[in-house]
mmCIF file of the N, C-alpha and C atoms, coordinates in Angstrom:
data_MODEL
# 
_entry.id   MODEL 
# 
loop_
_atom_site.group_PDB 
_atom_site.id 
_atom_site.type_symbol 
_atom_site.label_atom_id 
_atom_site.label_alt_id 
_atom_site.label_comp_id 
_atom_site.label_asym_id 
_atom_site.label_entity_id 
_atom_site.label_seq_id 
_atom_site.pdbx_PDB_ins_code 
_atom_site.Cartn_x 
_atom_site.Cartn_y 
_atom_site.Cartn_z 
_atom_site.occupancy 
_atom_site.B_iso_or_equiv 
_atom_site.pdbx_formal_charge 
_atom_site.auth_seq_id 
_atom_site.auth_comp_id 
_atom_site.auth_asym_id 
_atom_site.auth_atom_id 
_atom_site.pdbx_PDB_model_num 
ATOM 1   N N  . MET A 1 1  ? 116.966 90.008  106.496 1.00 0.00 ? 1  MET A N  1 
ATOM 2   C CA . MET A 1 1  ? 116.703 89.395  107.757 1.00 0.00 ? 1  MET A CA 1 
ATOM 3   C C  . MET A 1 1  ? 116.582 90.501  108.794 1.00 0.00 ? 1  MET A C  1 
ATOM 4   N N  . VAL A 1 2  ? 117.435 91.505  108.775 1.00 0.00 ? 2  VAL A N  1 
ATOM 5   C CA . VAL A 1 2  ? 117.403 92.566  109.722 1.00 0.00 ? 2  VAL A CA 1 
ATOM 6   C C  . VAL A 1 2  ? 116.066 93.384  109.530 1.00 0.00 ? 2  VAL A C  1 
ATOM 7   N N  . LYS A 1 3  ? 115.757 93.692  108.270 1.00 0.00 ? 3  LYS A N  1 
ATOM 8   C CA . LYS A 1 3  ? 114.524 94.404  108.042 1.00 0.00 ? 3  LYS A CA 1 
ATOM 9   C C  . LYS A 1 3  ? 113.296 93.640  108.630 1.00 0.00 ? 3  LYS A C  1 
ATOM 10  N N  . GLU A 1 4  ? 113.267 92.361  108.423 1.00 0.00 ? 4  GLU A N  1 
ATOM 11  C CA . GLU A 1 4  ? 112.165 91.606  108.927 1.00 0.00 ? 4  GLU A CA 1 
ATOM 12  C C  . GLU A 1 4  ? 112.036 91.665  110.470 1.00 0.00 ? 4  GLU A C  1 
ATOM 13  N N  . ALA A 1 5  ? 113.251 91.572  111.151 1.00 0.00 ? 5  ALA A N  1 
ATOM 14  C CA . ALA A 1 5  ? 113.211 91.723  112.579 1.00 0.00 ? 5  ALA A CA 1 
ATOM 15  C C  . ALA A 1 5  ? 112.770 93.050  113.097 1.00 0.00 ? 5  ALA A C  1 
ATOM 16  N N  . LEU A 1 6  ? 113.145 94.100  112.340 1.00 0.00 ? 6  LEU A N  1 
ATOM 17  C CA . LEU A 1 6  ? 112.789 95.432  112.664 1.00 0.00 ? 6  LEU A CA 1 
ATOM 18  C C  . LEU A 1 6  ? 111.275 95.627  112.454 1.00 0.00 ? 6  LEU A C  1 
ATOM 19  N N  . GLU A 1 7  ? 110.818 94.998  111.329 1.00 0.00 ? 7  GLU A N  1 
ATOM 20  C CA . GLU A 1 7  ? 109.377 95.062  111.055 1.00 0.00 ? 7  GLU A CA 1 
ATOM 21  C C  . GLU A 1 7  ? 108.574 94.428  112.191 1.00 0.00 ? 7  GLU A C  1 
ATOM 22  N N  . ASN A 1 8  ? 109.035 93.284  112.682 1.00 0.00 ? 8  ASN A N  1 
ATOM 23  C CA . ASN A 1 8  ? 108.410 92.595  113.763 1.00 0.00 ? 8  ASN A CA 1 
ATOM 24  C C  . ASN A 1 8  ? 108.421 93.514  115.044 1.00 0.00 ? 8  ASN A C  1 
ATOM 25  N N  . ALA A 1 9  ? 109.491 94.187  115.244 1.00 0.00 ? 9  ALA A N  1 
ATOM 26  C CA . ALA A 1 9  ? 109.571 95.093  116.408 1.00 0.00 ? 9  ALA A CA 1 
ATOM 27  C C  . ALA A 1 9  ? 108.604 96.324  116.255 1.00 0.00 ? 9  ALA A C  1 
ATOM 28  N N  . ALA A 1 10 ? 108.396 96.678  114.932 1.00 0.00 ? 10 ALA A N  1 
ATOM 29  C CA . ALA A 1 10 ? 107.457 97.822  114.776 1.00 0.00 ? 10 ALA A CA 1 
ATOM 30  C C  . ALA A 1 10 ? 106.076 97.625  115.353 1.00 0.00 ? 10 ALA A C  1 
ATOM 31  N N  . ARG A 1 11 ? 105.734 96.354  115.501 1.00 0.00 ? 11 ARG A N  1 
ATOM 32  C CA . ARG A 1 11 ? 104.374 96.052  115.993 1.00 0.00 ? 11 ARG A CA 1 
ATOM 33  C C  . ARG A 1 11 ? 104.244 96.676  117.458 1.00 0.00 ? 11 ARG A C  1 
ATOM 34  N N  . PHE A 1 12 ? 105.371 96.812  118.196 1.00 0.00 ? 12 PHE A N  1 
ATOM 35  C CA . PHE A 1 12 ? 105.298 97.355  119.529 1.00 0.00 ? 12 PHE A CA 1 
ATOM 36  C C  . PHE A 1 12 ? 105.183 98.875  119.561 1.00 0.00 ? 12 PHE A C  1 
ATOM 37  N N  . PHE A 1 13 ? 105.327 99.520  118.354 1.00 0.00 ? 13 PHE A N  1 
ATOM 38  C CA . PHE A 1 13 ? 105.072 100.932 118.336 1.00 0.00 ? 13 PHE A CA 1 
ATOM 39  C C  . PHE A 1 13 ? 103.950 101.368 117.452 1.00 0.00 ? 13 PHE A C  1 
ATOM 40  N N  . SER A 1 14 ? 103.022 100.384 117.256 1.00 0.00 ? 14 SER A N  1 
ATOM 41  C CA . SER A 1 14 ? 101.903 100.584 116.328 1.00 0.00 ? 14 SER A CA 1 
ATOM 42  C C  . SER A 1 14 ? 100.655 101.248 117.053 1.00 0.00 ? 14 SER A C  1 
ATOM 43  N N  . GLY A 1 15 ? 100.732 101.394 118.380 1.00 0.00 ? 15 GLY A N  1 
ATOM 44  C CA . GLY A 1 15 ? 99.634  101.980 119.099 1.00 0.00 ? 15 GLY A CA 1 
ATOM 45  C C  . GLY A 1 15 ? 98.457  101.014 119.364 1.00 0.00 ? 15 GLY A C  1 
ATOM 46  N N  . ASN A 1 16 ? 98.767  99.759  119.289 1.00 0.00 ? 16 ASN A N  1 
ATOM 47  C CA . ASN A 1 16 ? 97.681  98.727  119.451 1.00 0.00 ? 16 ASN A CA 1 
ATOM 48  C C  . ASN A 1 16 ? 97.666  98.174  120.865 1.00 0.00 ? 16 ASN A C  1 
ATOM 49  N N  . ASN A 1 17 ? 98.128  98.938  121.837 1.00 0.00 ? 17 ASN A N  1 
ATOM 50  C CA . ASN A 1 17 ? 98.182  98.528  123.223 1.00 0.00 ? 17 ASN A CA 1 
ATOM 51  C C  . ASN A 1 17 ? 99.005  97.258  123.491 1.00 0.00 ? 17 ASN A C  1 
ATOM 52  N N  . MET A 1 18 ? 99.911  96.957  122.574 1.00 0.00 ? 18 MET A N  1 
ATOM 53  C CA . MET A 1 18 ? 100.848 95.865  122.880 1.00 0.00 ? 18 MET A CA 1 
ATOM 54  C C  . MET A 1 18 ? 101.908 96.265  123.760 1.00 0.00 ? 18 MET A C  1 
ATOM 55  N N  . PRO A 1 19 ? 102.180 95.478  124.830 1.00 0.00 ? 19 PRO A N  1 
ATOM 56  C CA . PRO A 1 19 ? 103.205 95.951  125.753 1.00 0.00 ? 19 PRO A CA 1 
ATOM 57  C C  . PRO A 1 19 ? 104.558 96.065  125.096 1.00 0.00 ? 19 PRO A C  1 
ATOM 58  N N  . GLY A 1 20 ? 105.249 97.196  125.299 1.00 0.00 ? 20 GLY A N  1 
ATOM 59  C CA . GLY A 1 20 ? 106.486 97.474  124.564 1.00 0.00 ? 20 GLY A CA 1 
ATOM 60  C C  . GLY A 1 20 ? 107.754 97.132  125.345 1.00 0.00 ? 20 GLY A C  1 
ATOM 61  N N  . PHE A 1 21 ? 107.972 95.854  125.617 1.00 0.00 ? 21 PHE A N  1 
ATOM 62  C CA . PHE A 1 21 ? 109.165 95.443  126.330 1.00 0.00 ? 21 PHE A CA 1 
ATOM 63  C C  . PHE A 1 21 ? 109.900 94.333  125.652 1.00 0.00 ? 21 PHE A C  1 
ATOM 64  N N  . ASN A 1 22 ? 109.378 93.713  124.598 1.00 0.00 ? 22 ASN A N  1 
ATOM 65  C CA . ASN A 1 22 ? 109.949 92.572  124.026 1.00 0.00 ? 22 ASN A CA 1 
ATOM 66  C C  . ASN A 1 22 ? 110.212 92.770  122.485 1.00 0.00 ? 22 ASN A C  1 
ATOM 67  N N  . TYR A 1 23 ? 110.918 93.783  122.209 1.00 0.00 ? 23 TYR A N  1 
ATOM 68  C CA . TYR A 1 23 ? 111.216 94.062  120.743 1.00 0.00 ? 23 TYR A CA 1 
ATOM 69  C C  . TYR A 1 23 ? 112.732 94.080  120.529 1.00 0.00 ? 23 TYR A C  1 
ATOM 70  N N  . ASP A 1 24 ? 113.064 93.903  119.263 1.00 0.00 ? 24 ASP A N  1 
ATOM 71  C CA . ASP A 1 24 ? 114.528 93.906  118.834 1.00 0.00 ? 24 ASP A CA 1 
ATOM 72  C C  . ASP A 1 24 ? 114.926 95.213  118.435 1.00 0.00 ? 24 ASP A C  1 
ATOM 73  N N  . MET A 1 25 ? 116.269 95.510  118.525 1.00 0.00 ? 25 MET A N  1 
ATOM 74  C CA . MET A 1 25 ? 116.825 96.698  117.960 1.00 0.00 ? 25 MET A CA 1 
ATOM 75  C C  . MET A 1 25 ? 118.131 96.290  117.270 1.00 0.00 ? 25 MET A C  1 
ATOM 76  N N  . ALA A 1 26 ? 118.581 97.060  116.420 1.00 0.00 ? 26 ALA A N  1 
ATOM 77  C CA . ALA A 1 26 ? 119.757 96.754  115.685 1.00 0.00 ? 26 ALA A CA 1 
ATOM 78  C C  . ALA A 1 26 ? 120.774 97.898  115.780 1.00 0.00 ? 26 ALA A C  1 
ATOM 79  N N  . GLU A 1 27 ? 121.934 97.514  116.374 1.00 0.00 ? 27 GLU A N  1 
ATOM 80  C CA . GLU A 1 27 ? 123.000 98.571  116.477 1.00 0.00 ? 27 GLU A CA 1 
ATOM 81  C C  . GLU A 1 27 ? 123.716 98.804  115.201 1.00 0.00 ? 27 GLU A C  1 
ATOM 82  N N  . GLY A 1 28 ? 123.958 100.178 114.889 1.00 0.00 ? 28 GLY A N  1 
ATOM 83  C CA . GLY A 1 28 ? 124.679 100.418 113.677 1.00 0.00 ? 28 GLY A CA 1 
ATOM 84  C C  . GLY A 1 28 ? 123.757 100.571 112.451 1.00 0.00 ? 28 GLY A C  1 
ATOM 85  N N  . VAL A 1 29 ? 122.440 100.489 112.676 1.00 0.00 ? 29 VAL A N  1 
ATOM 86  C CA . VAL A 1 29 ? 121.472 100.572 111.559 1.00 0.00 ? 29 VAL A CA 1 
ATOM 87  C C  . VAL A 1 29 ? 120.561 101.745 111.881 1.00 0.00 ? 29 VAL A C  1 
ATOM 88  N N  . GLU A 1 30 ? 120.344 102.659 110.888 1.00 0.00 ? 30 GLU A N  1 
ATOM 89  C CA . GLU A 1 30 ? 119.430 103.697 111.026 1.00 0.00 ? 30 GLU A CA 1 
ATOM 90  C C  . GLU A 1 30 ? 118.209 103.327 110.136 1.00 0.00 ? 30 GLU A C  1 
ATOM 91  N N  . TYR A 1 31 ? 117.027 103.673 110.611 1.00 0.00 ? 31 TYR A N  1 
ATOM 92  C CA . TYR A 1 31 ? 115.789 103.376 109.933 1.00 0.00 ? 31 TYR A CA 1 
ATOM 93  C C  . TYR A 1 31 ? 114.714 104.219 110.586 1.00 0.00 ? 31 TYR A C  1 
ATOM 94  N N  . GLU A 1 32 ? 113.562 104.278 109.840 1.00 0.00 ? 32 GLU A N  1 
ATOM 95  C CA . GLU A 1 32 ? 112.373 104.963 110.331 1.00 0.00 ? 32 GLU A CA 1 
ATOM 96  C C  . GLU A 1 32 ? 111.241 103.978 110.372 1.00 0.00 ? 32 GLU A C  1 
ATOM 97  N N  . ILE A 1 33 ? 110.346 104.128 111.248 1.00 0.00 ? 33 ILE A N  1 
ATOM 98  C CA . ILE A 1 33 ? 109.137 103.326 111.366 1.00 0.00 ? 33 ILE A CA 1 
ATOM 99  C C  . ILE A 1 33 ? 107.990 104.181 110.944 1.00 0.00 ? 33 ILE A C  1 
ATOM 100 N N  . ASP A 1 34 ? 107.367 103.869 109.860 1.00 0.00 ? 34 ASP A N  1 
ATOM 101 C CA . ASP A 1 34 ? 106.185 104.643 109.383 1.00 0.00 ? 34 ASP A CA 1 
ATOM 102 C C  . ASP A 1 34 ? 104.997 103.863 109.783 1.00 0.00 ? 34 ASP A C  1 
ATOM 103 N N  . ARG A 1 35 ? 104.461 104.326 110.917 1.00 0.00 ? 35 ARG A N  1 
ATOM 104 C CA . ARG A 1 35 ? 103.411 103.547 111.633 1.00 0.00 ? 35 ARG A CA 1 
ATOM 105 C C  . ARG A 1 35 ? 102.093 103.408 110.786 1.00 0.00 ? 35 ARG A C  1 
ATOM 106 N N  . PRO A 1 36 ? 101.660 104.423 110.042 1.00 0.00 ? 36 PRO A N  1 
ATOM 107 C CA . PRO A 1 36 ? 100.470 104.228 109.282 1.00 0.00 ? 36 PRO A CA 1 
ATOM 108 C C  . PRO A 1 36 ? 100.538 103.259 108.128 1.00 0.00 ? 36 PRO A C  1 
ATOM 109 N N  . ARG A 1 37 ? 101.718 102.955 107.653 1.00 0.00 ? 37 ARG A N  1 
ATOM 110 C CA . ARG A 1 37 ? 101.854 101.966 106.538 1.00 0.00 ? 37 ARG A CA 1 
ATOM 111 C C  . ARG A 1 37 ? 101.460 100.569 106.931 1.00 0.00 ? 37 ARG A C  1 
ATOM 112 N N  . PRO A 1 38 ? 101.104 99.783  105.965 1.00 0.00 ? 38 PRO A N  1 
ATOM 113 C CA . PRO A 1 38 ? 100.656 98.383  106.276 1.00 0.00 ? 38 PRO A CA 1 
ATOM 114 C C  . PRO A 1 38 ? 101.694 97.569  106.918 1.00 0.00 ? 38 PRO A C  1 
ATOM 115 N N  . GLU A 1 39 ? 101.350 96.606  107.695 1.00 0.00 ? 39 GLU A N  1 
ATOM 116 C CA . GLU A 1 39 ? 102.272 95.662  108.323 1.00 0.00 ? 39 GLU A CA 1 
ATOM 117 C C  . GLU A 1 39 ? 103.094 95.031  107.242 1.00 0.00 ? 39 GLU A C  1 
ATOM 118 N N  . GLY A 1 40 ? 104.388 94.977  107.442 1.00 0.00 ? 40 GLY A N  1 
ATOM 119 C CA . GLY A 1 40 ? 105.318 94.373  106.442 1.00 0.00 ? 40 GLY A CA 1 
ATOM 120 C C  . GLY A 1 40 ? 105.983 95.438  105.581 1.00 0.00 ? 40 GLY A C  1 
ATOM 121 N N  . ASP A 1 41 ? 105.510 96.685  105.678 1.00 0.00 ? 41 ASP A N  1 
ATOM 122 C CA . ASP A 1 41 ? 106.037 97.741  104.853 1.00 0.00 ? 41 ASP A CA 1 
ATOM 123 C C  . ASP A 1 41 ? 106.278 99.029  105.686 1.00 0.00 ? 41 ASP A C  1 
ATOM 124 N N  . ARG A 1 42 ? 106.529 98.920  106.962 1.00 0.00 ? 42 ARG A N  1 
ATOM 125 C CA . ARG A 1 42 ? 106.623 100.086 107.866 1.00 0.00 ? 42 ARG A CA 1 
ATOM 126 C C  . ARG A 1 42 ? 108.057 100.559 108.049 1.00 0.00 ? 42 ARG A C  1 
ATOM 127 N N  . ILE A 1 43 ? 108.995 99.700  107.785 1.00 0.00 ? 43 ILE A N  1 
ATOM 128 C CA . ILE A 1 43 ? 110.435 100.067 107.904 1.00 0.00 ? 43 ILE A CA 1 
ATOM 129 C C  . ILE A 1 43 ? 110.880 100.839 106.644 1.00 0.00 ? 43 ILE A C  1 
ATOM 130 N N  . ARG A 1 44 ? 111.184 102.089 106.845 1.00 0.00 ? 44 ARG A N  1 
ATOM 131 C CA . ARG A 1 44 ? 111.572 102.965 105.708 1.00 0.00 ? 44 ARG A CA 1 
ATOM 132 C C  . ARG A 1 44 ? 112.975 103.429 105.893 1.00 0.00 ? 44 ARG A C  1 
ATOM 133 N N  . ASN A 1 45 ? 113.697 103.628 104.758 1.00 0.00 ? 45 ASN A N  1 
ATOM 134 C CA . ASN A 1 45 ? 115.073 104.170 104.636 1.00 0.00 ? 45 ASN A CA 1 
ATOM 135 C C  . ASN A 1 45 ? 116.052 103.445 105.531 1.00 0.00 ? 45 ASN A C  1 
ATOM 136 N N  . PRO A 1 46 ? 116.070 102.077 105.503 1.00 0.00 ? 46 PRO A N  1 
ATOM 137 C CA . PRO A 1 46 ? 117.105 101.374 106.312 1.00 0.00 ? 46 PRO A CA 1 
ATOM 138 C C  . PRO A 1 46 ? 118.481 101.651 105.712 1.00 0.00 ? 46 PRO A C  1 
ATOM 139 N N  . ALA A 1 47 ? 119.483 101.855 106.547 1.00 0.00 ? 47 ALA A N  1 
ATOM 140 C CA . ALA A 1 47 ? 120.803 102.025 106.099 1.00 0.00 ? 47 ALA A CA 1 
ATOM 141 C C  . ALA A 1 47 ? 121.775 101.733 107.241 1.00 0.00 ? 47 ALA A C  1 
ATOM 142 N N  . LEU A 1 48 ? 123.010 101.248 106.950 1.00 0.00 ? 48 LEU A N  1 
ATOM 143 C CA . LEU A 1 48 ? 123.978 101.230 107.960 1.00 0.00 ? 48 LEU A CA 1 
ATOM 144 C C  . LEU A 1 48 ? 124.258 102.624 108.434 1.00 0.00 ? 48 LEU A C  1 
ATOM 145 N N  . ALA A 1 49 ? 124.453 102.809 109.656 1.00 0.00 ? 49 ALA A N  1 
ATOM 146 C CA . ALA A 1 49 ? 124.578 104.129 110.242 1.00 0.00 ? 49 ALA A CA 1 
ATOM 147 C C  . ALA A 1 49 ? 125.643 104.976 109.559 1.00 0.00 ? 49 ALA A C  1 
ATOM 148 N N  . ARG A 1 50 ? 126.773 104.431 109.179 1.00 0.00 ? 50 ARG A N  1 
ATOM 149 C CA . ARG A 1 50 ? 127.852 105.186 108.444 1.00 0.00 ? 50 ARG A CA 1 
ATOM 150 C C  . ARG A 1 50 ? 127.347 105.620 107.046 1.00 0.00 ? 50 ARG A C  1 
ATOM 151 N N  . GLN A 1 51 ? 126.641 104.732 106.416 1.00 0.00 ? 51 GLN A N  1 
ATOM 152 C CA . GLN A 1 51 ? 126.174 105.149 105.069 1.00 0.00 ? 51 GLN A CA 1 
ATOM 153 C C  . GLN A 1 51 ? 125.163 106.241 105.105 1.00 0.00 ? 51 GLN A C  1 
ATOM 154 N N  . ALA A 1 52 ? 124.299 106.238 106.137 1.00 0.00 ? 52 ALA A N  1 
ATOM 155 C CA . ALA A 1 52 ? 123.230 107.202 106.315 1.00 0.00 ? 52 ALA A CA 1 
ATOM 156 C C  . ALA A 1 52 ? 123.929 108.537 106.632 1.00 0.00 ? 52 ALA A C  1 
ATOM 157 N N  . ALA A 1 53 ? 124.907 108.522 107.537 1.00 0.00 ? 53 ALA A N  1 
ATOM 158 C CA . ALA A 1 53 ? 125.638 109.748 107.909 1.00 0.00 ? 53 ALA A CA 1 
ATOM 159 C C  . ALA A 1 53 ? 126.385 110.356 106.661 1.00 0.00 ? 53 ALA A C  1 
ATOM 160 N N  . ASP A 1 54 ? 126.993 109.488 105.914 1.00 0.00 ? 54 ASP A N  1 
ATOM 161 C CA . ASP A 1 54 ? 127.687 109.971 104.723 1.00 0.00 ? 54 ASP A CA 1 
ATOM 162 C C  . ASP A 1 54 ? 126.738 110.587 103.727 1.00 0.00 ? 54 ASP A C  1 
ATOM 163 N N  . ALA A 1 55 ? 125.573 110.064 103.533 1.00 0.00 ? 55 ALA A N  1 
ATOM 164 C CA . ALA A 1 55 ? 124.528 110.561 102.661 1.00 0.00 ? 55 ALA A CA 1 
ATOM 165 C C  . ALA A 1 55 ? 124.020 111.912 103.108 1.00 0.00 ? 55 ALA A C  1 
ATOM 166 N N  . ARG A 1 56 ? 123.831 112.093 104.422 1.00 0.00 ? 56 ARG A N  1 
ATOM 167 C CA . ARG A 1 56 ? 123.432 113.378 104.940 1.00 0.00 ? 56 ARG A CA 1 
ATOM 168 C C  . ARG A 1 56 ? 124.507 114.367 104.759 1.00 0.00 ? 56 ARG A C  1 
ATOM 169 N N  . THR A 1 57 ? 125.689 114.081 105.038 1.00 0.00 ? 57 THR A N  1 
ATOM 170 C CA . THR A 1 57 ? 126.798 115.034 104.833 1.00 0.00 ? 57 THR A CA 1 
ATOM 171 C C  . THR A 1 57 ? 126.927 115.409 103.332 1.00 0.00 ? 57 THR A C  1 
ATOM 172 N N  . GLU A 1 58 ? 126.838 114.403 102.466 1.00 0.00 ? 58 GLU A N  1 
ATOM 173 C CA . GLU A 1 58 ? 126.945 114.744 101.033 1.00 0.00 ? 58 GLU A CA 1 
ATOM 174 C C  . GLU A 1 58 ? 125.694 115.701 100.639 1.00 0.00 ? 58 GLU A C  1 
ATOM 175 N N  . ALA A 1 59 ? 124.563 115.456 101.111 1.00 0.00 ? 59 ALA A N  1 
ATOM 176 C CA . ALA A 1 59 ? 123.334 116.308 100.797 1.00 0.00 ? 59 ALA A CA 1 
ATOM 177 C C  . ALA A 1 59 ? 123.567 117.669 101.310 1.00 0.00 ? 59 ALA A C  1 
ATOM 178 N N  . ALA A 1 60 ? 124.143 117.813 102.511 1.00 0.00 ? 60 ALA A N  1 
ATOM 179 C CA . ALA A 1 60 ? 124.344 119.081 103.079 1.00 0.00 ? 60 ALA A CA 1 
ATOM 180 C C  . ALA A 1 60 ? 125.410 119.888 102.281 1.00 0.00 ? 60 ALA A C  1 
ATOM 181 N N  . HIS A 1 61 ? 126.385 119.243 101.752 1.00 0.00 ? 61 HIS A N  1 
ATOM 182 C CA . HIS A 1 61 ? 127.438 119.862 100.978 1.00 0.00 ? 61 HIS A CA 1 
ATOM 183 C C  . HIS A 1 61 ? 126.843 120.351 99.640  1.00 0.00 ? 61 HIS A C  1 
ATOM 184 N N  . ARG A 1 62 ? 125.942 119.537 99.020  1.00 0.00 ? 62 ARG A N  1 
ATOM 185 C CA . ARG A 1 62 ? 125.303 119.832 97.788  1.00 0.00 ? 62 ARG A CA 1 
ATOM 186 C C  . ARG A 1 62 ? 124.372 121.131 97.990  1.00 0.00 ? 62 ARG A C  1 
ATOM 187 N N  . ALA A 1 63 ? 123.738 121.247 99.140  1.00 0.00 ? 63 ALA A N  1 
ATOM 188 C CA . ALA A 1 63 ? 122.804 122.289 99.456  1.00 0.00 ? 63 ALA A CA 1 
ATOM 189 C C  . ALA A 1 63 ? 123.501 123.665 99.613  1.00 0.00 ? 63 ALA A C  1 
ATOM 190 N N  . GLN A 1 64 ? 124.772 123.686 99.867  1.00 0.00 ? 64 GLN A N  1 
ATOM 191 C CA . GLN A 1 64 ? 125.513 124.903 100.150 1.00 0.00 ? 64 GLN A CA 1 
ATOM 192 C C  . GLN A 1 64 ? 125.788 125.690 98.856  1.00 0.00 ? 64 GLN A C  1 
# 
């Protein structure tokens, strides 16, 4: 349900001259909007903020 709401909000960032004032945001969720992808598939890498931060920290430790 969160991903669908974010996908709906991605319409406001698609460059189609849609006024950008009526969109949803989700606190505690990290995600990317991949604008060139087709509608319904633009939300990439969704994760709870803590999980995303932990994954980045783990990757940084592996790279050392």
